[in-house]
TORFI-198436 format. One record per residue (C-alpha): residue in three letters; x, y, z. Coordinates in Angstrom, 1 decimal. Layout:
("ALA",(X,Y,Z)),
...
***
This chain:
("UNK",(153.8,103.0,-109.8)),
("UNK",(156.4,103.0,-107.1)),
("UNK",(156.4,105.7,-104.5)),
("UNK",(159.9,107.0,-105.3)),
("UNK",(161.0,108.0,-108.8)),
("UNK",(164.2,106.5,-110.0)),
("UNK",(165.6,109.8,-111.3)),
("UNK",(168.7,110.6,-109.4)),
("UNK",(169.7,114.1,-110.5)),
("UNK",(169.2,116.9,-108.0)),
("UNK",(168.4,120.5,-108.7)),
("UNK",(170.9,123.1,-107.5)),
("UNK",(169.0,126.4,-107.2)),
("UNK",(170.6,129.6,-106.2)),
("UNK",(169.2,129.1,-102.7)),
("UNK",(170.1,125.6,-101.8)),
("UNK",(167.3,123.3,-100.7)),
("UNK",(168.1,121.2,-97.7)),
("UNK",(167.1,117.6,-97.5)),
("UNK",(168.1,114.2,-98.5)),
("UNK",(168.0,112.8,-102.0)),
("UNK",(165.1,110.7,-103.1)),
("UNK",(167.2,107.6,-103.1)),
("UNK",(168.2,108.2,-99.5)),
("UNK",(164.5,108.5,-98.7)),
("UNK",(163.8,105.2,-100.4)),
("UNK",(166.4,103.5,-98.1)),
("UNK",(165.1,105.1,-94.9)),
("UNK",(161.3,104.9,-95.2)),
("UNK",(159.5,101.6,-95.7)),
("UNK",(156.1,102.0,-97.4)),
("UNK",(153.2,100.6,-95.4)),
("UNK",(150.0,101.9,-96.8)),
("UNK",(148.9,104.0,-99.8)),
("UNK",(146.3,106.6,-98.8)),
("UNK",(145.7,108.2,-102.1)),
("UNK",(147.1,108.1,-105.6)),
("UNK",(146.4,109.6,-109.0)),
("UNK",(147.7,112.0,-111.6)),
("UNK",(148.2,114.7,-108.9)),
("UNK",(150.7,112.4,-107.1)),
("UNK",(150.4,110.1,-104.2)),
("UNK",(150.3,109.9,-100.4)),
("UNK",(152.1,107.0,-98.8)),
("UNK",(152.2,106.0,-95.1)),
("UNK",(155.8,104.8,-94.4)),
("UNK",(157.7,103.7,-91.4)),
("UNK",(160.9,105.6,-90.5)),
("UNK",(163.3,102.7,-90.0)),
("UNK",(165.8,104.9,-88.2)),
("UNK",(163.4,106.5,-85.6)),
("UNK",(160.8,103.7,-85.6)),
("UNK",(157.8,106.0,-86.3)),
("UNK",(155.3,106.5,-89.0)),
("UNK",(155.5,109.4,-91.5)),
("UNK",(153.4,110.5,-94.4)),
("UNK",(155.2,111.0,-97.7)),
("UNK",(153.5,113.0,-100.4)),
("UNK",(154.9,112.8,-104.0)),
("UNK",(154.0,115.6,-106.4)),
("UNK",(154.9,115.4,-110.1)),
("UNK",(157.0,118.3,-111.4)),
("UNK",(156.4,117.6,-115.1)),
("UNK",(153.3,116.4,-116.7)),
("UNK",(150.3,117.6,-118.7)),
("UNK",(150.3,121.4,-119.2)),
("UNK",(152.6,122.0,-116.3)),
("UNK",(154.8,125.1,-116.0)),
("UNK",(158.1,125.3,-117.8)),
("UNK",(161.3,123.9,-116.2)),
("UNK",(162.7,127.4,-115.8)),
("UNK",(159.8,128.3,-113.4)),
("UNK",(160.0,125.1,-111.4)),
("UNK",(163.1,126.2,-109.4)),
("UNK",(161.2,129.3,-108.0)),
("UNK",(158.2,127.1,-107.2)),
("UNK",(160.4,124.6,-105.3)),
("UNK",(162.1,127.4,-103.3)),
("UNK",(158.7,128.8,-102.5)),
("UNK",(157.3,125.4,-101.4)),
("UNK",(160.4,124.6,-99.4)),
("UNK",(160.1,127.9,-97.5)),
("UNK",(156.4,127.5,-96.9)),
("UNK",(156.7,123.9,-95.8)),
("UNK",(159.1,124.8,-92.9)),
("UNK",(156.3,126.6,-90.9)),
("UNK",(156.2,125.4,-87.3)),
("UNK",(152.9,125.7,-85.5)),
("UNK",(150.7,123.3,-83.4)),
("UNK",(147.9,123.6,-86.0)),
("UNK",(150.1,123.0,-89.0)),
("UNK",(151.3,119.6,-90.0)),
("UNK",(155.0,119.4,-89.3)),
("UNK",(157.3,118.9,-92.3)),
("UNK",(160.2,116.6,-91.5)),
("UNK",(162.0,116.7,-94.9)),
("UNK",(161.5,118.3,-98.3)),
("UNK",(163.4,117.0,-101.3)),
("UNK",(163.0,116.5,-105.1)),
("UNK",(164.5,114.8,-108.1)),
("UNK",(164.0,115.5,-111.8)),
("UNK",(160.5,114.2,-111.9)),
("UNK",(158.9,114.6,-108.4)),
("UNK",(158.9,116.7,-105.3)),
("UNK",(158.7,114.7,-102.0)),
("UNK",(157.2,116.0,-98.8)),
("UNK",(157.9,114.0,-95.7)),
("UNK",(155.4,115.0,-93.0)),
("UNK",(154.4,113.9,-89.5)),
("UNK",(151.8,111.2,-89.5)),
("UNK",(148.5,112.5,-88.2)),
("UNK",(146.7,109.5,-86.7)),
("UNK",(143.1,110.3,-87.6)),
("UNK",(141.4,111.4,-90.7)),
("UNK",(140.9,114.3,-93.0)),
("UNK",(137.9,116.6,-92.7)),
("UNK",(136.8,115.3,-96.1)),
("UNK",(136.7,111.8,-94.9)),
("UNK",(135.0,112.9,-91.6)),
("UNK",(132.2,114.6,-93.5)),
("UNK",(131.7,111.7,-95.8)),
("UNK",(131.3,109.2,-93.0)),
("UNK",(129.2,111.2,-90.4)),
("UNK",(125.4,111.3,-90.5)),
("UNK",(124.1,114.2,-92.5)),
("UNK",(127.7,114.9,-93.9)),
("UNK",(127.9,117.9,-91.7)),
("UNK",(129.3,119.3,-88.4)),
("UNK",(127.7,120.6,-85.3)),
("UNK",(128.1,124.2,-84.4)),
("UNK",(130.6,123.3,-81.7)),
("UNK",(132.7,121.1,-84.0)),
("UNK",(132.7,123.8,-86.6)),
("UNK",(133.9,126.3,-84.0)),
("UNK",(136.8,124.0,-83.0)),
("UNK",(137.8,123.6,-86.6)),
("UNK",(137.5,127.3,-87.5)),
("UNK",(139.5,128.3,-84.4)),
("UNK",(142.4,125.8,-85.2)),
("UNK",(142.5,126.8,-88.9)),
("UNK",(142.3,130.5,-88.0)),
("UNK",(145.3,130.2,-85.8)),
("UNK",(147.3,128.2,-88.4)),
("UNK",(146.5,130.7,-91.2)),
("UNK",(147.1,133.8,-89.0)),
("UNK",(150.6,132.4,-88.2)),
("UNK",(151.3,131.6,-91.8)),
("UNK",(150.2,135.0,-93.1)),
("UNK",(152.3,136.8,-90.4)),
("UNK",(155.3,134.9,-92.0)),
("UNK",(154.4,135.9,-95.5)),
("UNK",(153.0,132.6,-96.6)),
("UNK",(149.6,132.0,-98.3)),
("UNK",(148.1,128.6,-98.5)),
("UNK",(145.9,129.0,-101.6)),
("UNK",(144.5,125.4,-101.4)),
("UNK",(142.4,125.2,-98.3)),
("UNK",(139.9,122.4,-98.6)),
("UNK",(138.5,119.6,-96.4)),
("UNK",(141.1,117.1,-97.8)),
("UNK",(143.9,119.3,-96.4)),
("UNK",(142.4,119.6,-92.9)),
("UNK",(143.4,116.7,-90.6)),
("UNK",(141.8,115.7,-87.3)),
("UNK",(143.6,113.4,-85.0)),
("UNK",(142.3,111.0,-82.3)),
("UNK",(142.7,113.7,-79.6)),
("UNK",(140.4,116.1,-81.5)),
("UNK",(143.3,118.3,-82.6)),
("UNK",(142.9,120.0,-86.0)),
("UNK",(145.9,120.6,-88.3)),
("UNK",(146.2,122.2,-91.7)),
("UNK",(148.6,120.6,-94.3)),
("UNK",(150.1,121.3,-97.7)),
("UNK",(151.3,124.8,-97.2)),
("UNK",(153.2,126.0,-100.3)),
("UNK",(151.9,123.1,-102.3)),
("UNK",(149.4,124.9,-104.5)),
("UNK",(151.8,126.2,-107.1)),
("UNK",(153.9,123.1,-106.8)),
("UNK",(150.9,120.9,-107.7)),
("UNK",(150.4,123.1,-110.8)),
("UNK",(153.9,122.3,-111.9)),
("UNK",(152.6,118.9,-112.9)),
("UNK",(149.8,120.3,-115.0)),
("UNK",(147.1,120.2,-112.3)),
("UNK",(145.2,123.4,-111.7)),
("UNK",(146.2,126.8,-112.9)),
("UNK",(149.5,128.6,-112.4)),
("UNK",(148.5,129.3,-108.8)),
("UNK",(147.2,125.8,-108.1)),
("UNK",(144.2,125.5,-105.8)),
("UNK",(141.0,123.4,-106.1)),
("UNK",(137.9,124.3,-108.0)),
("UNK",(135.0,125.0,-105.6)),
("UNK",(137.3,126.7,-103.0)),
("UNK",(139.2,129.2,-105.1)),
("UNK",(137.9,132.8,-105.2)),
("UNK",(137.5,134.7,-108.5)),
("UNK",(140.9,136.4,-108.3)),
("UNK",(142.6,133.0,-108.0)),
("UNK",(140.5,131.5,-110.8)),
("UNK",(141.5,134.4,-113.1)),
("UNK",(145.1,133.4,-113.6)),
("UNK",(145.6,136.1,-116.2)),
("UNK",(144.8,139.3,-114.3)),
("UNK",(143.8,138.2,-110.8)),
("UNK",(145.9,139.3,-107.8)),
("UNK",(145.7,137.1,-104.7)),
("UNK",(146.4,138.0,-101.1)),
("UNK",(145.2,137.0,-97.6)),
("UNK",(141.6,137.4,-98.7)),
("UNK",(141.9,134.5,-101.0)),
("UNK",(142.5,132.2,-98.0)),
("UNK",(139.7,133.9,-96.2)),
("UNK",(137.3,132.9,-99.1)),
("UNK",(138.6,129.3,-99.1)),
("UNK",(138.3,129.0,-95.4)),
("UNK",(134.7,130.3,-95.5)),
("UNK",(134.0,127.7,-98.2)),
("UNK",(135.2,124.9,-95.9)),
("UNK",(133.2,126.2,-92.9)),
("UNK",(130.1,126.5,-95.1)),
("UNK",(130.5,122.9,-96.4)),
("UNK",(131.1,121.7,-92.8)),
("UNK",(127.9,123.3,-91.6)),
("UNK",(125.6,122.9,-94.6)),
("UNK",(126.9,119.5,-96.0)),
("UNK",(128.0,120.7,-99.4)),
("UNK",(130.5,123.1,-100.9)),
("UNK",(128.8,126.3,-102.0)),
("UNK",(130.6,126.8,-105.3)),
("UNK",(131.6,123.2,-106.3)),
("UNK",(131.6,122.8,-110.1)),
("UNK",(133.2,120.8,-112.9)),
("UNK",(135.0,123.7,-114.5)),
("UNK",(136.5,127.0,-113.3)),
("UNK",(134.0,128.9,-115.4)),
("UNK",(131.0,127.2,-113.8)),
("UNK",(132.5,127.7,-110.4)),
("UNK",(132.9,131.4,-111.2)),
("UNK",(129.3,131.7,-112.3)),
("UNK",(128.1,130.2,-109.0)),
("UNK",(130.3,132.6,-107.0)),
("UNK",(128.9,135.5,-108.8)),
("UNK",(125.4,134.2,-108.3)),
("UNK",(126.1,133.9,-104.6)),
("UNK",(125.7,131.1,-102.0)),
("UNK",(122.5,130.0,-100.5)),
("UNK",(122.1,131.6,-97.0)),
("UNK",(122.9,128.9,-94.3)),
("UNK",(119.8,130.0,-92.4)),
("UNK",(117.7,128.7,-95.3)),
("UNK",(119.2,125.2,-94.9)),
("UNK",(119.8,125.0,-91.1)),
("UNK",(117.3,126.1,-88.5)),
("UNK",(118.4,128.5,-85.8)),
("UNK",(121.6,129.4,-87.6)),
("UNK",(123.5,132.1,-85.6)),
("UNK",(122.9,135.4,-87.4)),
("UNK",(126.4,136.7,-86.6)),
("UNK",(128.1,133.6,-88.0)),
("UNK",(125.9,133.8,-91.1)),
("UNK",(126.8,137.4,-91.7)),
("UNK",(130.6,136.6,-91.3)),
("UNK",(130.3,133.7,-93.7)),
("UNK",(128.4,135.5,-96.4)),
("UNK",(130.8,138.5,-96.2)),
("UNK",(133.8,136.1,-96.6)),
("UNK",(132.2,134.4,-99.6)),
("UNK",(131.8,137.7,-101.5)),
("UNK",(133.1,137.6,-105.1)),
("UNK",(134.8,141.0,-104.5)),
("UNK",(138.0,140.8,-102.3)),
("UNK",(137.4,144.3,-100.9)),
("UNK",(134.0,143.2,-99.5)),
("UNK",(135.6,140.3,-97.5)),
("UNK",(137.3,140.6,-94.1)),
("UNK",(140.8,141.8,-94.7)),
("UNK",(142.4,139.1,-92.5)),
("UNK",(141.8,135.6,-91.2)),
("UNK",(141.8,136.9,-87.7)),
("UNK",(139.1,139.4,-88.4)),
("UNK",(136.9,136.7,-90.1)),
("UNK",(137.3,134.2,-87.3)),
("UNK",(136.6,136.8,-84.6)),
("UNK",(133.2,137.5,-86.2)),
("UNK",(132.5,133.9,-87.1)),
("UNK",(133.2,132.5,-83.6)),
("UNK",(131.4,135.2,-81.6)),
("UNK",(128.1,133.3,-81.7)),
("UNK",(128.9,130.0,-83.4)),
("UNK",(129.6,127.5,-80.6)),
("UNK",(132.0,126.2,-78.0)),
("UNK",(135.6,125.5,-79.2)),
("UNK",(136.3,123.3,-76.2)),
("UNK",(133.1,121.2,-76.6)),
("UNK",(133.7,121.0,-80.3)),
("UNK",(137.2,119.5,-79.7)),
("UNK",(135.8,116.9,-77.3)),
("UNK",(133.1,116.0,-79.9)),
("UNK",(135.7,115.7,-82.7)),
("UNK",(137.8,113.4,-80.5)),
("UNK",(134.8,111.1,-79.8)),
("UNK",(133.7,111.0,-83.4)),
("UNK",(137.1,110.3,-84.9)),
("UNK",(137.5,107.5,-82.4)),
("UNK",(134.2,106.0,-83.4)),
("UNK",(134.7,106.4,-87.1)),
("UNK",(138.3,105.3,-87.4)),
("UNK",(139.3,101.8,-88.0)),
("UNK",(141.6,100.5,-85.2)),
("UNK",(144.9,100.1,-87.0)),
("UNK",(147.1,101.1,-84.2)),
("UNK",(148.3,97.6,-83.8)),
("UNK",(150.3,98.0,-87.0)),
("UNK",(152.5,100.4,-85.1)),
("UNK",(153.6,97.7,-82.7)),
("UNK",(156.0,96.1,-85.1)),
("UNK",(159.0,94.4,-83.7)),
("UNK",(162.1,96.3,-84.5)),
("UNK",(163.9,93.1,-85.6)),
("UNK",(161.5,92.8,-88.5)),
("UNK",(163.0,95.9,-90.0)),
("UNK",(166.6,95.1,-89.3)),
("UNK",(168.7,93.5,-92.1)),
("UNK",(172.4,93.1,-92.0)),
("UNK",(172.5,92.8,-95.8)),
("UNK",(172.8,96.1,-97.6)),
("UNK",(171.8,96.2,-101.2)),
("UNK",(174.1,98.3,-103.3)),
("UNK",(172.4,101.2,-105.1)),
("UNK",(174.3,101.7,-108.4)),
("UNK",(173.5,105.4,-108.3)),
("UNK",(175.3,105.8,-105.0)),
("UNK",(177.9,103.1,-105.3)),
("UNK",(179.2,100.6,-102.8)),
("UNK",(180.5,103.3,-100.4)),
("UNK",(177.8,105.8,-101.1)),
("UNK",(175.1,103.2,-100.3)),
("UNK",(176.6,102.7,-96.8)),
("UNK",(177.7,106.2,-96.0)),
("UNK",(175.6,109.1,-97.3)),
("UNK",(178.5,111.5,-97.5)),
("UNK",(181.1,109.1,-98.9)),
("UNK",(181.5,111.1,-102.1)),
("UNK",(182.2,114.3,-100.2)),
("UNK",(184.5,112.7,-97.7)),
("UNK",(186.5,111.0,-100.4)),
("UNK",(187.0,114.3,-102.3)),
("UNK",(188.1,116.0,-99.1)),
("UNK",(190.5,113.1,-98.3)),
("UNK",(192.1,113.5,-101.7)),
("UNK",(192.6,117.2,-101.1)),
("UNK",(194.0,116.6,-97.6)),
("UNK",(196.6,114.0,-98.8)),
("UNK",(197.6,116.0,-101.9)),
("UNK",(198.0,119.3,-100.2)),
("UNK",(199.8,117.8,-97.2)),
("UNK",(202.3,115.9,-99.5)),
("UNK",(203.0,118.9,-101.6)),
("UNK",(203.5,121.2,-98.6)),
("UNK",(205.9,118.7,-97.2)),
("UNK",(208.0,118.8,-100.4)),
("UNK",(207.9,122.6,-100.4)),
("UNK",(209.1,122.9,-96.8)),
("UNK",(211.7,120.2,-97.3)),
("UNK",(213.1,122.0,-100.3)),
("UNK",(213.1,125.3,-98.3)),
("UNK",(214.8,123.6,-95.3)),
("UNK",(212.6,125.3,-92.8)),
("UNK",(212.4,122.5,-90.2)),
("UNK",(213.6,119.1,-89.2)),
("UNK",(211.7,116.0,-90.3)),
("UNK",(209.4,115.8,-87.3)),
("UNK",(208.5,119.5,-87.7)),
("UNK",(207.9,118.9,-91.4)),
("UNK",(205.5,116.1,-90.7)),
("UNK",(203.5,118.0,-88.1)),
("UNK",(203.3,121.0,-90.4)),
("UNK",(202.3,118.9,-93.4)),
("UNK",(199.6,117.1,-91.4)),
("UNK",(198.2,120.5,-90.1)),
("UNK",(198.1,121.9,-93.6)),
("UNK",(196.6,118.7,-95.0)),
("UNK",(193.8,118.8,-92.3)),
("UNK",(193.0,122.4,-93.3)),
("UNK",(192.8,121.4,-97.0)),
("UNK",(190.5,118.5,-96.1)),
("UNK",(188.1,120.9,-94.3)),
("UNK",(188.3,123.4,-97.1)),
("UNK",(189.9,122.1,-100.4)),
("UNK",(189.7,125.7,-101.7)),
("UNK",(192.1,126.6,-98.9)),
("UNK",(194.4,123.8,-100.0)),
("UNK",(194.8,124.9,-103.5)),
("UNK",(195.4,128.5,-102.4)),
("UNK",(198.1,127.4,-99.8)),
("UNK",(199.8,125.2,-102.5)),
("UNK",(199.9,128.1,-105.0)),
("UNK",(201.1,130.7,-102.4)),
("UNK",(203.6,128.4,-100.8)),
("UNK",(205.1,127.5,-104.2)),
("UNK",(205.2,131.2,-105.2)),
("UNK",(207.0,132.2,-102.0)),
("UNK",(209.6,129.4,-102.4)),
("UNK",(210.2,130.0,-106.1)),
("UNK",(210.5,133.7,-105.8)),
("UNK",(212.9,133.6,-102.9)),
("UNK",(215.1,130.9,-104.4)),
("UNK",(215.1,132.3,-107.9)),
("UNK",(215.9,135.9,-106.8)),
("UNK",(218.9,134.7,-104.8)),
("UNK",(220.2,132.4,-107.6)),
("UNK",(219.4,134.4,-110.8)),
("UNK",(218.2,137.8,-109.7)),
("UNK",(215.0,139.7,-109.7)),
("UNK",(214.8,140.1,-113.5)),
("UNK",(214.6,136.4,-114.0)),
("UNK",(212.3,135.8,-111.1)),
("UNK",(209.8,138.6,-111.5)),
("UNK",(208.2,137.8,-114.9)),
("UNK",(207.7,134.2,-113.9)),
("UNK",(206.2,135.1,-110.5)),
("UNK",(203.8,137.7,-112.1)),
("UNK",(202.6,135.3,-114.8)),
("UNK",(202.2,132.4,-112.4)),
("UNK",(200.4,134.5,-109.9)),
("UNK",(198.0,135.9,-112.5)),
("UNK",(197.2,132.5,-114.0)),
("UNK",(196.6,130.8,-110.7)),
("UNK",(194.6,133.7,-109.4)),
("UNK",(192.4,133.7,-112.5)),
("UNK",(191.8,129.9,-112.2)),
("UNK",(191.2,130.1,-108.4)),
("UNK",(188.6,133.0,-108.7)),
("UNK",(186.8,131.3,-111.6)),
("UNK",(186.8,127.7,-110.3)),
("UNK",(189.0,127.0,-107.3)),
("UNK",(187.2,129.1,-104.8)),
("UNK",(183.7,128.0,-105.8)),
("UNK",(184.2,124.3,-106.5)),
("UNK",(185.9,122.2,-103.8)),
("UNK",(186.4,119.3,-106.2)),
("UNK",(188.3,121.6,-108.6)),
("UNK",(190.8,122.4,-106.0)),
("UNK",(191.1,118.8,-105.0)),
("UNK",(191.7,117.7,-108.6)),
("UNK",(194.4,120.4,-109.1)),
("UNK",(196.3,119.6,-105.9)),
("UNK",(196.2,115.8,-106.7)),
("UNK",(197.8,116.4,-110.1)),
("UNK",(200.3,118.7,-108.5)),
("UNK",(201.3,116.4,-105.6)),
("UNK",(201.5,113.2,-107.7)),
("UNK",(203.4,115.0,-110.4)),
("UNK",(206.1,116.1,-107.9)),
("UNK",(206.2,112.8,-106.0)),
("UNK",(206.6,110.7,-109.2)),
("UNK",(208.6,113.3,-111.2)),
("UNK",(206.3,112.5,-114.2)),
("UNK",(203.6,115.2,-114.8)),
("UNK",(201.6,113.1,-117.3)),
("UNK",(201.7,110.0,-115.2)),
("UNK",(200.0,112.0,-112.5)),
("UNK",(197.6,113.6,-115.0)),
("UNK",(196.0,110.2,-115.4)),
("UNK",(194.8,110.4,-111.8)),
("UNK",(193.8,114.0,-112.1)),
("UNK",(191.7,113.3,-115.2)),
("UNK",(189.7,110.6,-113.4)),
("UNK",(189.2,112.7,-110.3)),
("UNK",(188.2,115.9,-112.1)),
("UNK",(185.9,114.1,-114.6)),
("UNK",(184.0,112.3,-111.9)),
("UNK",(183.4,115.2,-109.6)),
("UNK",(183.2,118.1,-112.0)),
("UNK",(181.4,119.4,-115.0)),
("UNK",(183.2,119.5,-118.4)),
("UNK",(184.5,123.1,-118.2)),
("UNK",(185.7,122.8,-114.5)),
("UNK",(187.3,119.4,-115.2)),
("UNK",(189.2,120.8,-118.2)),
("UNK",(190.4,123.8,-116.3)),
("UNK",(191.5,121.8,-113.2)),
("UNK",(193.4,119.2,-115.0)),
("UNK",(195.0,121.5,-117.5)),
("UNK",(196.1,124.0,-114.9)),
("UNK",(197.1,121.2,-112.5)),
("UNK",(199.3,119.5,-115.1)),
("UNK",(201.0,122.8,-116.0)),
("UNK",(201.5,123.7,-112.3)),
("UNK",(202.9,120.2,-111.7)),
("UNK",(205.4,120.6,-114.6)),
("UNK",(206.7,123.9,-113.3)),
("UNK",(206.8,122.6,-109.7)),
("UNK",(208.7,119.5,-110.7)),
("UNK",(211.4,121.6,-112.4)),
("UNK",(211.6,124.1,-109.6)),
("UNK",(211.9,121.5,-106.8)),
("UNK",(214.6,119.6,-108.6)),
("UNK",(216.6,122.9,-108.7)),
("UNK",(216.1,123.8,-105.1)),
("UNK",(213.1,126.0,-105.8)),
("UNK",(214.7,128.0,-108.6)),
("UNK",(212.4,128.7,-111.6)),
("UNK",(213.7,131.5,-113.7)),
("UNK",(213.0,132.4,-117.3)),
("UNK",(215.6,129.9,-118.6)),
("UNK",(214.1,127.1,-116.5)),
("UNK",(210.6,127.8,-117.7)),
("UNK",(211.8,128.0,-121.4)),
("UNK",(213.5,124.6,-121.0)),
("UNK",(210.4,123.1,-119.2)),
("UNK",(207.8,124.4,-121.6)),
("UNK",(209.6,125.1,-124.9)),
("UNK",(208.3,122.0,-126.7)),
("UNK",(205.2,122.8,-128.8)),
("UNK",(203.9,119.2,-128.6)),
("UNK",(204.1,119.5,-124.8)),
("UNK",(201.5,122.2,-125.0)),
("UNK",(199.4,120.0,-127.2)),
("UNK",(199.7,117.4,-124.4)),
("UNK",(198.3,119.8,-121.9)),
("UNK",(195.4,120.6,-124.2)),
("UNK",(194.7,116.9,-124.8)),
("UNK",(194.7,116.2,-121.0)),
("UNK",(192.2,119.0,-120.5)),
("UNK",(190.0,117.9,-123.4)),
("UNK",(190.1,114.3,-122.1)),
("UNK",(188.8,115.4,-118.7)),
("UNK",(186.0,117.4,-120.3)),
("UNK",(185.0,114.5,-122.6)),
("UNK",(185.0,112.0,-119.8)),
("UNK",(182.9,114.4,-117.7)),
("UNK",(180.4,114.7,-120.5)),
("UNK",(180.2,111.0,-120.9)),
("UNK",(179.6,110.5,-117.2)),
("UNK",(176.8,113.1,-117.3)),
("UNK",(175.3,111.1,-120.2)),
("UNK",(175.6,107.9,-118.2)),
("UNK",(173.9,109.5,-115.2)),
("UNK",(170.9,110.6,-117.3)),
("UNK",(170.5,107.2,-119.1)),
("UNK",(171.5,104.8,-116.4)),
("UNK",(167.9,104.3,-115.3)),
("UNK",(167.1,103.0,-118.8)),
("UNK",(169.7,100.2,-118.3)),
("UNK",(172.4,101.7,-120.6)),
("UNK",(176.0,101.5,-119.5)),
("UNK",(177.6,102.4,-122.9)),
("UNK",(178.3,106.0,-121.8)),
("UNK",(180.1,104.7,-118.7)),
("UNK",(182.2,102.3,-120.7)),
("UNK",(183.0,105.1,-123.2)),
("UNK",(184.0,107.4,-120.3)),
("UNK",(186.4,104.8,-118.9)),
("UNK",(187.9,104.2,-122.4)),
("UNK",(188.2,107.9,-123.3)),
("UNK",(189.9,108.7,-120.0)),
("UNK",(192.6,106.0,-120.6)),
("UNK",(193.2,106.6,-124.2)),
("UNK",(193.3,110.4,-123.9)),
("UNK",(195.7,110.3,-121.0)),
("UNK",(198.0,107.8,-122.7)),
("UNK",(198.0,109.9,-125.9)),
("UNK",(198.9,113.0,-123.9)),
("UNK",(201.8,111.2,-122.3)),
("UNK",(203.0,110.1,-125.7)),
("UNK",(202.9,113.7,-127.0)),
("UNK",(204.8,115.0,-124.0)),
("UNK",(207.5,112.4,-124.5)),
("UNK",(207.4,112.2,-128.3)),
("UNK",(211.1,112.1,-128.8)),
("UNK",(211.6,109.1,-126.4)),
("UNK",(208.5,107.4,-127.9)),
("UNK",(209.9,107.9,-131.4)),
("UNK",(213.1,106.1,-130.2)),
("UNK",(211.0,103.3,-128.8)),
("UNK",(212.2,103.8,-125.3)),
("UNK",(210.4,100.9,-123.5)),
("UNK",(210.3,102.7,-120.2)),
("UNK",(208.6,105.8,-121.7)),
("UNK",(206.0,103.7,-123.6)),
("UNK",(205.3,101.8,-120.4)),
("UNK",(204.8,105.0,-118.4)),
("UNK",(202.3,106.3,-121.1)),
("UNK",(200.4,103.0,-120.8)),
("UNK",(200.4,103.2,-117.0)),
("UNK",(199.1,106.8,-117.1)),
("UNK",(196.2,105.7,-119.4)),
("UNK",(195.4,102.6,-117.3)),
("UNK",(195.5,104.6,-114.1)),
("UNK",(193.0,107.1,-115.3)),
("UNK",(190.6,104.4,-116.5)),
("UNK",(191.0,102.5,-113.2)),
("UNK",(190.2,105.6,-111.2)),
("UNK",(187.1,106.4,-113.2)),
("UNK",(185.9,102.8,-112.8)),
("UNK",(186.6,102.7,-109.1)),
("UNK",(184.7,106.0,-108.6)),
("UNK",(181.7,104.6,-110.5)),
("UNK",(181.7,101.4,-108.5)),
("UNK",(182.4,102.8,-105.1)),
("UNK",(180.7,106.2,-105.3)),
("UNK",(178.0,105.7,-108.0)),
("UNK",(177.0,107.7,-111.0)),
("UNK",(174.7,110.2,-109.4)),
("UNK",(175.4,113.6,-110.6)),
("UNK",(174.4,117.2,-109.7)),
("UNK",(172.7,119.4,-112.2)),
("UNK",(172.2,123.1,-112.3)),
("UNK",(169.1,124.9,-113.4)),
("UNK",(170.6,125.5,-116.8)),
("UNK",(170.9,121.8,-117.3)),
("UNK",(167.2,121.5,-117.1)),
("UNK",(166.1,124.4,-119.2)),
***
């Protein structure tokens, strides 16, 4: 099974998770060596082709077996993301954390050495000296004390999660991964590993875990390191619980001259009752280390032993950079031609559309108002366009407010306040409602609306421009947002076209003449419905693309073209009925334009979509 899942959808939790997409990881990190693999996931050593260094990437399944429901996965991901960001010398640094629909990926620093589990397996007697144990206990105690002070429990402390590098440094890994592992059906709802979990963690129904659960697990690891075997290892949670209740064998019965103070600390921490254990990691380690051994000598011994036990694979790091350089870029269909080369191509394209649209419309407004000479108009339009590019929501608000000011002033002077006021109030209410519901929260919605507005005014044909708006909205937005943006954009464009042609005047009579045709309203509805249907088909394509089906994409392109052409015909039904060749040609152009835009977006920016939590439930 490949390291990276080919699912491309990203979760969008209430608290955003930072990090690159799984496909971007695939491009950046080159697999070198598989350390472990199985149902629980995999660990892969990769080379960071950007920074020329090794990293370890852990892949954890999110769905599988008896895993938790999708509705809970979002909380688990947020918890894991927060925990993974801990920064401490004795905690393995997390470089990136991301996920797709099937797996979570943890990109970590590469610790050149081995795990404590491997160390114990390979040394004589499968155990540690007192000094080595002291060094490990001291390092893990500091890591866990820091984590607990930041409100993070580990809940899966075991030898496999303790790493020792070639300098004898000890680091703890997999913070926040316990519950995430259980999302794939491995372990209980709290994750953890049998043999190291206390009774309260094993009892997923009623048990309550706190810092003392980590105290118990750490004591199990220390006991195993000293005595050569885990005290409560068993095949099932029930068997492990029975062993815990029965109690561990006293270390002094297995090892001569075992320090009494360390033994008392261990046996206290291994108590089945949480209240009988030390109430903190710090308290446990203080008691344990008091007479156990030398931390400094233990670190030196670990350094020496890891060097002797490790295979010399350092030469693999000395790879010539040229061997990783390739001028040929393979296009990822999910990201498209541009998206493969520039990670933020989709976002920049949308912002560019907003900038050009808002700048052009602002130019028309100011030109109609006669507020400046041509150079001044250009400078002002560029400035407004730049603001809209930085924040498309600002662009749609500026466009609406600017039009309202121009229309109200010109109409009141030409036709009086009674003709102006109802139009101004209704327009302001409609635009405010749309902006609050969609425009302020979705940048692409604002970009789609202003594109329909600007193109409609520039061409003088609302439904010719609607073809572009349908393609833009359907590609970047969900069905409801796409419908609202194109419908409102086409309506706004119709009113603006009438007003600008009359010097900004838009009274009741002008509105009635512009919108009095019932089939015109049917055209607005059809445009909105076309955008929604195209968006749904693009969503379906994104979900099925990995299975090799492009039917939904072809249908989206066709629906966008046919729907837009039909809307244009409805809007000009009288000219169409009289077989006006120019009108028929314009309807065809509108349909072809929308199809071309959808096709170009799919090719250049890919089919990757963003899903919300409700999409996964």
